[in-house]
DRENDREN-996804 format. One record per residue: residue number from 1; residue in one letter; chain; x, y, z of N, C-alpha, C in turn. Coordinates in steps of 0.05 Angstrom, whole numbers. Each point is the difference from the previous one (the first is absolute). Layout:
// residues N
{site NUM, 'A', 'A', {X, Y, Z}, {X, Y, Z}, {X, Y, Z}},
...
This chain:
// residues 121
{site 1, 'X', 'A', {-958, -293, -613}, {7, 22, -12}, {13, 19, 20}},
{site 2, 'X', 'A', {20, 13, -7}, {9, 23, 21}, {-19, 20, 5}},
{site 3, 'X', 'A', {11, 13, 35}, {-19, 29, -1}, {24, 23, -20}},
{site 4, 'X', 'A', {25, -1, 15}, {12, 15, -19}, {29, -13, -17}},
{site 5, 'X', 'A', {-2, 14, -31}, {21, -10, -13}, {17, 21, 4}},
{site 6, 'X', 'A', {27, -4, 7}, {29, 18, -10}, {21, -12, -14}},
{site 7, 'X', 'A', {6, 22, -14}, {17, -7, -27}, {27, 8, 18}},
{site 8, 'X', 'A', {13, -11, 7}, {23, 4, 14}, {22, -14, -1}},
{site 9, 'X', 'A', {26, -4, -16}, {26, -16, -6}, {22, 3, 16}},
{site 10, 'X', 'A', {-8, 7, 22}, {28, -4, 28}, {-11, -18, 11}},
{site 11, 'X', 'A', {13, -27, -2}, {-5, -19, 16}, {-4, 5, 35}},
{site 12, 'X', 'A', {20, 18, 15}, {2, 0, 24}, {-20, 20, 9}},
{site 13, 'X', 'A', {-11, 20, -14}, {-22, 12, 1}, {-22, -12, -8}},
{site 14, 'X', 'A', {-6, -13, -13}, {-24, -26, -5}, {-9, -14, 18}},
{site 15, 'X', 'A', {28, -12, 15}, {-14, -22, 23}, {-4, 19, 20}},
{site 16, 'X', 'A', {15, 27, -1}, {-22, 14, 27}, {-28, 6, -6}},
{site 17, 'X', 'A', {2, 6, -26}, {-30, 7, -4}, {-20, -25, 4}},
{site 18, 'X', 'A', {6, -22, -7}, {-9, -27, 8}, {-5, -5, 23}},
{site 19, 'X', 'A', {20, -4, 17}, {-4, 4, 24}, {-22, 20, 18}},
{site 20, 'X', 'A', {6, 22, -4}, {-23, 23, 9}, {-22, 0, 0}},
{site 21, 'X', 'A', {-2, -16, -29}, {-35, -5, -13}, {-2, -25, 22}},
{site 22, 'X', 'A', {12, -18, 4}, {-11, -26, 12}, {-5, 12, 27}},
{site 23, 'X', 'A', {9, 13, 17}, {-3, 14, 22}, {-28, 15, 3}},
{site 24, 'X', 'A', {-2, 14, -18}, {-27, 14, 2}, {-17, -13, -9}},
{site 25, 'X', 'A', {-9, -23, -18}, {-23, -17, -7}, {-1, 3, -27}},
{site 26, 'X', 'A', {23, 15, -16}, {-9, 4, -24}, {9, -20, -26}},
{site 27, 'X', 'A', {-13, -7, -13}, {14, -18, -28}, {15, 19, -16}},
{site 28, 'X', 'A', {32, -4, -5}, {7, 21, -21}, {21, -25, -17}},
{site 29, 'X', 'A', {-9, 6, -22}, {17, -3, -25}, {14, 15, -14}},
{site 30, 'X', 'A', {28, -10, 5}, {22, 17, -15}, {-4, -14, -38}},
{site 31, 'X', 'A', {6, 24, -2}, {18, 0, -40}, {24, 10, 0}},
{site 32, 'X', 'A', {13, -4, -25}, {27, 12, 5}, {1, 17, -34}},
{site 33, 'X', 'A', {-20, 1, -13}, {-5, 17, -26}, {-28, 4, 3}},
{site 34, 'X', 'A', {6, 35, -23}, {-28, 14, -2}, {-17, -17, -17}},
{site 35, 'X', 'A', {5, -20, -15}, {-16, -15, -16}, {-18, -21, 18}},
{site 36, 'X', 'A', {19, -11, 30}, {-15, -15, 9}, {-11, 13, 27}},
{site 37, 'X', 'A', {-1, 29, 2}, {-19, 11, 17}, {-22, 12, -16}},
{site 38, 'X', 'A', {-6, 2, -21}, {-17, 8, -22}, {-21, -25, -11}},
{site 39, 'X', 'A', {10, -23, -1}, {-9, -23, 5}, {-16, -9, 23}},
{site 40, 'X', 'A', {12, 8, 31}, {-13, -7, 25}, {-18, 22, 2}},
{site 41, 'X', 'A', {1, 27, -2}, {-22, 11, 2}, {-21, 3, -22}},
{site 42, 'X', 'A', {6, -11, -26}, {-26, -2, -20}, {-25, -20, 10}},
{site 43, 'X', 'A', {1, -15, 18}, {-23, -19, 17}, {-10, 20, 12}},
{site 44, 'X', 'A', {-3, 20, -7}, {-12, 27, 24}, {-24, -11, 3}},
{site 45, 'X', 'A', {-21, -6, -14}, {-27, -6, -8}, {7, -25, 24}},
{site 46, 'X', 'A', {5, -18, -3}, {-1, -19, 20}, {-13, -3, 22}},
{site 47, 'X', 'A', {-15, -13, 22}, {-10, 3, 24}, {19, 2, 20}},
{site 48, 'X', 'A', {32, -16, -5}, {20, -3, 23}, {20, 20, -23}},
{site 49, 'X', 'A', {-9, 19, -7}, {26, 21, -14}, {26, 8, 22}},
{site 50, 'X', 'A', {12, 7, -3}, {25, 16, 16}, {-18, 27, 4}},
{site 51, 'X', 'A', {7, 15, 17}, {-12, 22, 16}, {18, 25, -7}},
{site 52, 'X', 'A', {28, -4, 1}, {23, 19, 2}, {13, -5, -18}},
{site 53, 'X', 'A', {21, 17, -13}, {20, -12, -13}, {20, 15, 14}},
{site 54, 'X', 'A', {24, -13, 4}, {24, 12, 17}, {30, 5, -26}},
{site 55, 'X', 'A', {12, 16, -6}, {14, 13, -16}, {34, 4, -7}},
{site 56, 'X', 'A', {17, -13, 5}, {25, 12, 7}, {5, 7, -25}},
{site 57, 'X', 'A', {7, 28, -4}, {12, 13, -17}, {26, -10, -14}},
{site 58, 'X', 'A', {5, -3, 16}, {39, -8, -9}, {1, -37, -9}},
{site 59, 'X', 'A', {-24, -11, -6}, {0, -24, -9}, {3, 1, -31}},
{site 60, 'X', 'A', {27, -17, -5}, {6, -2, -28}, {-20, -5, -29}},
{site 61, 'X', 'A', {-21, -9, 1}, {-10, -9, -17}, {-39, 18, -4}},
{site 62, 'X', 'A', {12, 30, -8}, {-26, 4, 0}, {-17, 12, 16}},
{site 63, 'X', 'A', {12, 16, 19}, {-30, 3, 25}, {-16, 17, -10}},
{site 64, 'X', 'A', {8, 32, -4}, {-7, 22, -11}, {-22, -13, -22}},
{site 65, 'X', 'A', {7, -7, -25}, {-18, -13, -26}, {-18, -11, 13}},
{site 66, 'X', 'A', {1, -25, 13}, {-20, -15, 16}, {-20, 13, 16}},
{site 67, 'X', 'A', {0, 23, 11}, {-17, 15, 16}, {-13, 14, -28}},
{site 68, 'X', 'A', {9, 16, -24}, {-2, 16, -20}, {-25, -23, -15}},
{site 69, 'X', 'A', {9, -25, -2}, {-17, -16, -14}, {-26, -4, 18}},
{site 70, 'X', 'A', {3, -6, 24}, {-20, -10, 14}, {-22, 30, -6}},
{site 71, 'X', 'A', {7, 22, 2}, {-15, 21, 2}, {-16, 2, -22}},
{site 72, 'X', 'A', {16, -1, -26}, {-4, 8, -24}, {-26, -28, -11}},
{site 73, 'X', 'A', {-2, -17, 18}, {-15, -26, -3}, {-27, 9, 21}},
{site 74, 'X', 'A', {5, 22, 16}, {-29, 0, 19}, {2, -16, 27}},
{site 75, 'X', 'A', {26, -12, 2}, {3, -17, 27}, {-8, 23, 22}},
{site 76, 'X', 'A', {-9, -3, 20}, {0, 28, 28}, {8, -14, 24}},
{site 77, 'X', 'A', {7, -24, -9}, {18, -19, 32}, {22, 35, 4}},
{site 78, 'X', 'A', {3, 6, 26}, {12, 15, 14}, {30, 1, 4}},
{site 79, 'X', 'A', {16, 14, -3}, {21, -13, -15}, {26, 23, 25}},
{site 80, 'X', 'A', {12, -17, 14}, {24, 10, 11}, {29, -1, -2}},
{site 81, 'X', 'A', {10, 22, -8}, {29, -10, -13}, {20, 13, 25}},
{site 82, 'X', 'A', {21, -14, -1}, {27, 14, 16}, {28, 3, -14}},
{site 83, 'X', 'A', {14, 14, 14}, {23, 1, -22}, {20, 19, 21}},
{site 84, 'X', 'A', {27, 3, -10}, {15, 6, 19}, {-2, 36, 5}},
{site 85, 'X', 'A', {-6, 7, 16}, {-5, 35, 6}, {6, 16, -18}},
{site 86, 'X', 'A', {29, -8, -11}, {20, 20, -11}, {-21, 8, -39}},
{site 87, 'X', 'A', {-13, -23, -5}, {-15, -7, -28}, {-26, 21, 0}},
{site 88, 'X', 'A', {-1, 20, 4}, {-15, 26, -4}, {-13, 1, -29}},
{site 89, 'X', 'A', {9, -1, -23}, {-11, -2, -20}, {-9, -33, -4}},
{site 90, 'X', 'A', {9, -17, 1}, {-15, -28, -4}, {-22, 2, 12}},
{site 91, 'X', 'A', {0, 13, 39}, {-22, -1, 15}, {-25, 15, -21}},
{site 92, 'X', 'A', {1, 22, -3}, {-13, 19, -24}, {-13, -17, -24}},
{site 93, 'X', 'A', {24, -14, -13}, {-18, -18, -23}, {-20, -24, 14}},
{site 94, 'X', 'A', {12, -8, 16}, {-12, -15, 14}, {-37, 4, 1}},
{site 95, 'X', 'A', {-2, 18, 16}, {-20, 22, 1}, {-17, 0, -18}},
{site 96, 'X', 'A', {12, 16, -24}, {-9, 4, -23}, {-11, -30, -16}},
{site 97, 'X', 'A', {5, -15, 13}, {1, -22, -24}, {-30, -16, 17}},
{site 98, 'X', 'A', {-10, 7, 31}, {-15, -12, 9}, {-5, -9, 34}},
{site 99, 'X', 'A', {25, 3, 10}, {6, -6, 27}, {-13, 12, 21}},
{site 100, 'X', 'A', {-15, -7, 22}, {-16, 21, 13}, {18, 0, 16}},
{site 101, 'X', 'A', {28, -16, 13}, {17, 16, 10}, {29, -10, -4}},
{site 102, 'X', 'A', {11, 16, 4}, {33, -6, -7}, {16, 3, 26}},
{site 103, 'X', 'A', {20, -24, 10}, {16, 6, 29}, {15, 1, 3}},
{site 104, 'X', 'A', {21, 10, 13}, {36, -8, 2}, {-8, -21, 11}},
{site 105, 'X', 'A', {25, -29, -3}, {4, -16, -2}, {-5, -6, 42}},
{site 106, 'X', 'A', {17, 18, 12}, {1, 0, 29}, {-30, 4, 12}},
{site 107, 'X', 'A', {-11, 13, -13}, {-29, 6, 7}, {-17, -19, -13}},
{site 108, 'X', 'A', {-6, -14, -18}, {-9, -20, -11}, {8, -31, 27}},
{site 109, 'X', 'A', {24, 8, 1}, {3, -25, 13}, {-16, 11, 31}},
{site 110, 'X', 'A', {8, 13, 15}, {-8, 8, 25}, {-36, -3, -1}},
{site 111, 'X', 'A', {-14, 4, -20}, {-19, -5, -2}, {-23, -27, -9}},
{site 112, 'X', 'A', {22, -13, -9}, {-11, -26, -18}, {-13, -14, 13}},
{site 113, 'X', 'A', {-9, -8, 25}, {-17, -12, 17}, {-29, 14, -9}},
{site 114, 'X', 'A', {-1, 24, 5}, {-22, 17, -1}, {-9, -3, -28}},
{site 115, 'X', 'A', {19, 10, -21}, {-15, -6, -30}, {-8, -21, -6}},
{site 116, 'X', 'A', {16, -27, 11}, {-13, -29, -17}, {-31, 3, 24}},
{site 117, 'X', 'A', {5, 10, 29}, {-33, -2, 8}, {-24, 26, -23}},
{site 118, 'X', 'A', {7, 14, -19}, {-14, 2, -11}, {-18, -14, -14}},
{site 119, 'X', 'A', {10, -24, -11}, {-5, -18, -16}, {-25, -22, 9}},
{site 120, 'X', 'A', {4, 7, 32}, {-20, -20, 13}, {-28, 20, 4}},
{site 121, 'X', 'A', {1, 22, -3}, {-24, 16, 9}, {-16, -7, -25}},
């Protein structure tokens, strides 16, 4: 099972995340829809469950709805989301949905290795 599950449908960015995870020794599973994120995070009670969820709020298939669904079900996994720095309204909606952190994509990218290491701690 993965240490981190990431909802990201941008293939270029997805490959960057996978490579960074490999470099820091973290198992990263990528999914391309909100439904797949919910399914991957639902195994949270399992001994080898993911420890962190990463969400691209610009993914095309239900990122915000997936966060809302996870929180409504009582899922406690930490969620770090990222988006364009000009999308302030979407950032507020993500925080209201239950994201612990919402970062501009540039900051998320710069801190990606450290963010992924959180799952190892």
